Backbone as JSON, one array per atom type, in Angstrom:
{
  "sequence": "XXXXXXXXXXXXXXXXXXXXXXXXXXXXXXXXXXXXXXXXXXXXXXXXXXXXXXXXXXXXXXXXXXXXXXXXXXXXXXXXXXXXXXXXXXXXXXXXXXXXXXXXXXXXXXXXXXXXXXXXXXXXXXXXXXXXXXXXXXXXXXXXXX",
  "N": [[48.59, -22.1, 74.44], [50.31, -19.17, 75.31], [49.58, -16.22, 73.93], [50.32, -13.67, 74.46], [52.98, -13.48, 74.95], [55.62, -13.91, 72.78], [56.52, -17.0, 71.11], [58.82, -19.63, 70.16], [57.98, -20.91, 67.95], [57.46, -21.47, 64.4], [55.28, -20.0, 63.38], [54.9, -18.04, 65.19], [54.88, -14.75, 66.68], [57.45, -12.2, 66.23], [60.41, -12.27, 68.32], [60.76, -10.79, 71.59], [63.15, -9.38, 71.97], [63.68, -8.68, 69.34], [61.75, -6.7, 68.9], [62.67, -4.79, 70.74], [65.15, -4.18, 69.54], [64.31, -3.12, 67.07], [62.91, -0.88, 67.97], [65.04, 0.48, 69.14], [66.51, 1.11, 66.82], [64.68, 2.81, 65.55], [64.37, 4.82, 67.47], [67.0, 5.77, 67.58], [67.22, 6.95, 65.04], [65.26, 8.95, 65.29], [66.38, 10.46, 67.37], [68.79, 11.27, 66.16], [67.75, 12.98, 64.24], [66.58, 14.91, 65.92], [68.87, 15.99, 67.02], [70.32, 17.08, 64.97], [70.45, 19.85, 64.38], [72.29, 20.77, 66.16], [74.52, 19.54, 65.34], [75.34, 17.06, 66.4], [75.92, 13.61, 67.09], [73.95, 10.77, 68.11], [75.48, 9.2, 69.84], [77.47, 11.05, 70.69], [75.87, 12.88, 72.05], [74.98, 11.21, 74.08], [77.34, 10.79, 75.5], [77.85, 13.42, 76.38], [75.63, 13.66, 78.05], [76.23, 11.71, 79.94], [78.46, 12.88, 81.08], [77.2, 14.97, 82.35], [76.19, 13.72, 84.57], [78.46, 12.56, 85.76], [80.77, 14.15, 85.71], [83.44, 16.05, 87.26], [85.56, 13.73, 85.59], [87.7, 11.03, 84.56], [88.4, 9.98, 81.17], [88.6, 7.22, 81.03], [87.21, 6.41, 83.34], [84.67, 7.33, 82.66], [84.18, 5.77, 80.38], [84.03, 3.21, 81.55], [81.74, 3.55, 83.19], [79.82, 3.87, 81.26], [79.84, 1.51, 79.95], [81.56, 1.14, 77.75], [84.3, 0.78, 75.43], [87.58, 2.02, 76.14], [88.79, 3.05, 73.9], [86.63, 3.65, 72.14], [85.33, 5.56, 73.7], [87.34, 7.48, 73.79], [87.34, 8.32, 71.12], [84.79, 9.54, 70.93], [85.17, 11.58, 72.83], [87.25, 13.03, 71.66], [85.97, 14.02, 69.37], [84.0, 15.64, 70.56], [85.63, 17.42, 71.91], [86.92, 18.68, 69.77], [84.82, 20.13, 68.8], [84.58, 22.0, 70.71], [83.09, 21.47, 72.98], [83.76, 20.02, 75.2], [86.45, 19.87, 77.6], [89.72, 18.73, 78.3], [91.84, 18.31, 80.94], [94.88, 18.04, 82.82], [94.84, 16.74, 86.06], [96.0, 18.28, 88.91], [98.56, 18.48, 87.81], [99.24, 15.9, 87.21], [100.09, 13.72, 84.79], [98.87, 11.35, 84.24], [96.3, 11.54, 84.87], [93.9, 12.63, 83.31], [91.43, 14.84, 83.22], [88.02, 15.16, 82.37], [85.62, 17.53, 81.39], [82.61, 19.42, 80.74], [82.51, 22.29, 78.62], [81.54, 25.8, 78.76], [80.22, 26.24, 76.38], [79.57, 23.61, 75.78], [77.79, 23.03, 77.85], [75.66, 24.75, 77.17], [74.94, 23.75, 74.62], [74.21, 21.18, 75.35], [71.97, 21.69, 76.95], [70.14, 22.72, 75.05], [69.95, 20.47, 73.42], [68.93, 18.59, 75.23], [66.32, 19.57, 75.54], [65.36, 19.3, 72.9], [65.54, 16.52, 72.54], [63.8, 15.67, 74.54], [61.36, 16.7, 73.57], [61.15, 15.11, 71.26], [60.98, 12.6, 72.44], [58.56, 12.8, 73.84], [56.81, 13.09, 71.66], [57.18, 10.6, 70.45], [56.16, 8.84, 72.36], [53.55, 9.63, 72.5], [51.4, 8.2, 71.5], [50.63, 6.5, 73.45], [48.5, 6.19, 76.29], [48.49, 8.38, 79.18], [48.59, 6.75, 81.5], [49.39, 4.25, 80.47], [51.87, 5.01, 79.46], [53.23, 5.7, 81.83], [53.28, 3.18, 83.06], [54.73, 1.76, 81.16], [57.26, 3.06, 81.25], [57.9, 2.5, 83.91], [58.1, -0.3, 83.77], [60.22, -0.61, 81.92], [62.24, 0.55, 83.42], [62.35, -1.24, 85.59], [63.22, -3.56, 84.25], [65.72, -2.73, 83.38], [67.13, -2.4, 85.74], [67.69, -4.88, 86.68]],
  "CA": [[49.76, -21.25, 74.23], [50.13, -17.78, 75.72], [49.89, -15.38, 72.77], [50.81, -12.37, 74.91], [54.43, -13.53, 74.89], [55.98, -14.69, 71.6], [57.18, -18.28, 71.29], [59.84, -19.89, 69.14], [57.37, -21.63, 66.83], [57.58, -20.76, 63.12], [54.15, -19.11, 63.14], [54.8, -17.1, 66.31], [55.32, -13.37, 66.48], [58.89, -12.01, 66.48], [60.85, -12.27, 69.71], [60.75, -9.51, 72.29], [64.39, -8.66, 71.67], [63.53, -8.1, 68.0], [61.02, -5.44, 69.08], [63.59, -3.84, 71.38], [66.13, -3.75, 68.55], [63.64, -2.25, 66.1], [62.66, 0.4, 68.65], [66.35, 1.13, 69.25], [66.82, 1.7, 65.51], [63.76, 3.92, 65.32], [64.72, 5.88, 68.43], [68.27, 6.34, 67.15], [66.92, 7.84, 63.91], [64.52, 10.1, 65.83], [67.34, 11.29, 68.11], [69.7, 11.9, 65.19], [67.01, 14.1, 63.66], [66.43, 15.94, 66.95], [70.18, 16.55, 67.34], [71.03, 17.54, 63.77], [70.69, 21.29, 64.42], [73.49, 21.01, 66.99], [75.61, 18.78, 64.71], [75.77, 16.0, 67.31], [75.37, 12.26, 66.89], [73.33, 10.21, 69.33], [76.57, 8.79, 70.74], [78.08, 12.24, 71.29], [74.91, 13.4, 73.03], [74.98, 10.28, 75.2], [78.54, 11.07, 76.29], [77.59, 14.69, 77.08], [74.66, 13.37, 79.11], [76.95, 10.99, 81.0], [79.27, 13.88, 81.78], [76.3, 15.74, 83.21], [76.04, 12.95, 85.81], [79.69, 12.05, 86.36], [81.94, 15.03, 85.66], [84.62, 15.78, 86.46], [86.04, 12.36, 85.65], [88.62, 10.7, 83.46], [87.77, 9.28, 80.06], [88.52, 5.8, 81.38], [86.09, 6.25, 84.29], [83.44, 7.53, 81.9], [84.01, 4.59, 79.54], [83.55, 2.11, 82.41], [80.38, 3.83, 83.64], [78.94, 3.78, 80.09], [80.05, 0.19, 79.35], [82.19, 1.35, 76.45], [85.75, 0.62, 75.45], [88.31, 3.28, 76.28], [89.04, 3.56, 72.55], [85.39, 4.28, 71.65], [85.11, 6.79, 74.47], [88.34, 8.44, 73.33], [86.87, 8.89, 69.84], [83.71, 10.48, 71.23], [85.71, 12.74, 73.52], [88.0, 13.82, 70.68], [84.99, 14.74, 68.54], [83.38, 16.69, 71.38], [86.66, 18.43, 72.18], [87.15, 19.46, 68.54], [83.67, 21.03, 68.66], [84.65, 22.96, 71.81], [82.02, 21.16, 73.94], [84.4, 19.51, 76.42], [87.87, 20.12, 77.73], [90.46, 17.72, 79.08], [92.98, 18.92, 81.62], [95.53, 17.19, 83.8], [94.51, 17.08, 87.44], [97.15, 18.5, 89.79], [99.8, 18.26, 87.07], [99.47, 14.46, 87.04], [99.85, 13.41, 83.39], [98.11, 10.1, 84.14], [94.96, 11.82, 85.35], [93.33, 13.61, 82.39], [90.05, 15.05, 83.67], [87.1, 15.63, 81.33], [84.42, 18.25, 81.82], [81.97, 20.2, 79.68], [82.79, 23.72, 78.55], [80.3, 26.57, 78.8], [79.52, 25.95, 75.11], [79.01, 22.26, 75.92], [76.61, 23.13, 78.72], [74.58, 25.38, 76.4], [74.5, 22.8, 73.59], [73.5, 20.08, 76.01], [70.66, 22.21, 77.37], [69.28, 22.75, 73.86], [69.73, 19.08, 72.99], [68.01, 17.96, 76.2], [64.96, 20.0, 75.2], [64.99, 18.7, 71.61], [65.33, 15.08, 72.75], [62.57, 15.52, 75.34], [60.23, 16.89, 72.64], [61.08, 13.92, 70.41], [60.52, 11.5, 73.29], [57.12, 13.01, 74.07], [56.11, 12.78, 70.41], [57.27, 9.15, 70.22], [55.3, 8.14, 73.32], [52.23, 10.26, 72.52], [50.35, 7.24, 71.16], [50.24, 5.8, 74.67], [47.79, 7.0, 77.28], [49.4, 8.71, 80.29], [48.72, 5.6, 82.39], [50.22, 3.26, 79.78], [53.21, 5.57, 79.39], [53.82, 5.54, 83.16], [53.52, 1.74, 83.25], [55.81, 1.39, 80.23], [58.51, 3.57, 81.8], [58.17, 1.72, 85.13], [58.54, -1.63, 83.37], [61.56, -0.49, 81.36], [63.15, 0.81, 84.55], [62.5, -2.49, 86.31], [64.04, -4.46, 83.43], [67.08, -2.19, 83.32], [67.77, -2.5, 87.05], [67.97, -6.28, 87.06]],
  "C": [[49.41, -19.82, 74.61], [50.55, -16.88, 74.56], [50.4, -14.0, 73.17], [52.34, -12.32, 74.87], [54.84, -14.42, 73.73], [56.7, -15.99, 71.95], [58.21, -18.46, 70.2], [59.27, -20.67, 67.97], [57.46, -20.79, 65.57], [56.47, -19.74, 62.9], [54.02, -18.03, 64.21], [55.28, -15.72, 65.9], [56.82, -13.26, 66.72], [59.19, -11.97, 67.97], [60.85, -10.86, 70.29], [62.01, -8.71, 71.99], [64.36, -8.04, 70.28], [62.82, -6.75, 68.11], [61.91, -4.38, 69.74], [64.59, -3.31, 70.36], [65.51, -2.81, 67.54], [63.33, -0.89, 66.71], [63.97, 1.17, 68.82], [66.69, 1.82, 67.93], [65.95, 2.92, 65.23], [64.1, 5.11, 66.22], [66.02, 6.55, 68.03], [68.05, 7.32, 66.0], [66.2, 9.1, 64.37], [65.48, 11.04, 66.57], [68.32, 11.98, 67.17], [69.02, 13.12, 64.56], [66.87, 15.24, 64.66], [67.74, 16.67, 67.23], [70.89, 17.21, 66.16], [71.31, 19.04, 63.79], [71.94, 21.64, 65.23], [74.7, 20.24, 66.46], [76.21, 17.75, 65.67], [75.17, 14.68, 66.87], [74.71, 11.82, 68.2], [74.41, 9.81, 70.33], [77.23, 9.97, 71.43], [77.16, 12.85, 72.34], [74.89, 12.52, 74.28], [76.19, 10.52, 76.1], [78.39, 12.4, 77.04], [76.65, 14.48, 78.25], [75.32, 12.63, 80.27], [77.83, 11.96, 81.79], [78.42, 14.72, 82.73], [76.17, 15.05, 84.58], [77.38, 12.73, 86.53], [80.87, 13.02, 86.38], [82.21, 15.68, 87.01], [85.07, 14.33, 86.66], [87.04, 12.14, 84.52], [87.82, 10.02, 82.35], [87.61, 7.81, 80.36], [87.37, 5.53, 82.35], [84.76, 6.35, 83.55], [83.15, 6.31, 81.01], [83.47, 3.42, 80.37], [82.09, 2.32, 82.81], [79.36, 3.69, 82.5], [79.07, 2.43, 79.38], [80.57, 0.3, 77.92], [83.67, 1.02, 76.57], [86.38, 2.0, 75.6], [88.56, 3.9, 74.9], [87.8, 4.27, 71.99], [85.13, 5.59, 72.38], [86.09, 7.86, 74.02], [87.93, 9.1, 72.02], [85.75, 9.89, 70.06], [84.26, 11.75, 71.87], [86.51, 13.63, 72.57], [87.06, 14.64, 69.81], [84.36, 15.89, 69.32], [84.38, 17.8, 71.69], [86.91, 19.29, 70.95], [86.0, 20.43, 68.27], [83.62, 22.08, 69.78], [83.62, 22.7, 72.9], [82.55, 20.56, 75.25], [85.84, 19.99, 76.43], [88.47, 19.02, 78.59], [91.7, 18.39, 79.64], [93.57, 17.93, 82.62], [95.19, 17.67, 85.2], [95.8, 17.17, 88.25], [98.48, 18.2, 89.09], [100.13, 16.79, 86.83], [99.1, 14.06, 85.61], [99.1, 12.1, 83.19], [96.64, 10.32, 84.49], [94.34, 12.95, 84.52], [91.83, 13.72, 82.67], [89.22, 15.69, 82.54], [85.96, 16.4, 81.98], [83.89, 19.07, 80.66], [82.4, 21.66, 79.77], [81.46, 24.48, 78.68], [79.51, 26.37, 77.51], [78.87, 24.56, 75.17], [77.77, 22.24, 76.79], [75.42, 23.71, 77.96], [74.04, 24.43, 75.33], [73.72, 21.67, 74.22], [72.1, 20.51, 76.44], [69.69, 22.21, 76.18], [68.96, 21.33, 73.38], [68.77, 18.35, 73.93], [66.56, 18.3, 75.87], [64.49, 19.35, 73.9], [64.71, 17.21, 71.76], [64.06, 14.83, 73.57], [61.33, 15.71, 74.47], [60.05, 15.66, 71.76], [60.55, 12.72, 71.2], [59.01, 11.61, 73.54], [56.32, 12.67, 72.81], [56.08, 11.28, 70.16], [56.29, 8.39, 71.12], [53.86, 8.65, 73.33], [51.1, 9.3, 72.19], [49.87, 6.44, 72.36], [49.45, 6.75, 75.57], [48.78, 7.34, 78.4], [49.63, 7.53, 81.24], [49.62, 4.53, 81.76], [51.67, 3.73, 79.69], [53.93, 5.4, 80.73], [54.17, 4.08, 83.44], [54.7, 1.28, 82.39], [57.16, 1.82, 80.79], [58.88, 2.78, 83.07], [58.68, 0.33, 84.78], [59.93, -1.6, 82.76], [62.59, -0.28, 82.46], [63.4, -0.47, 85.32], [63.39, -3.47, 85.55], [65.5, -4.01, 83.44], [67.82, -2.43, 84.63], [68.1, -3.92, 87.46], [69.3, -6.73, 86.58]]
}
């Protein structure tokens, strides 16, 4: 039996997906802590980060690109708009085309959050050697792209 990869036997180690889920939970808590000074949730930061790549765009476009429902995206956008971090305006007077983009306050908050999250990420991965960290990131990227 290959012990490097867990099996389904009762005595075997937990499944790989279990480890991914546990890391997700841990990372979410770490990110929430890193973002608390800016009063953002991990989800709100994720939406701001998506806007960094895709703006200007509609909420529906952003929801599709982030694999979210339009309703969930709408809730995130409403929260970000109430904090003054994004604005939604009709494109060319077309009421069916509500364009989302970050405000100057949103850009500044995102910049600070990016730095805080990067520091948290470095601290989380610090237990790995630089070579192992590079391999880990390369493997995660390969898994994500399939």
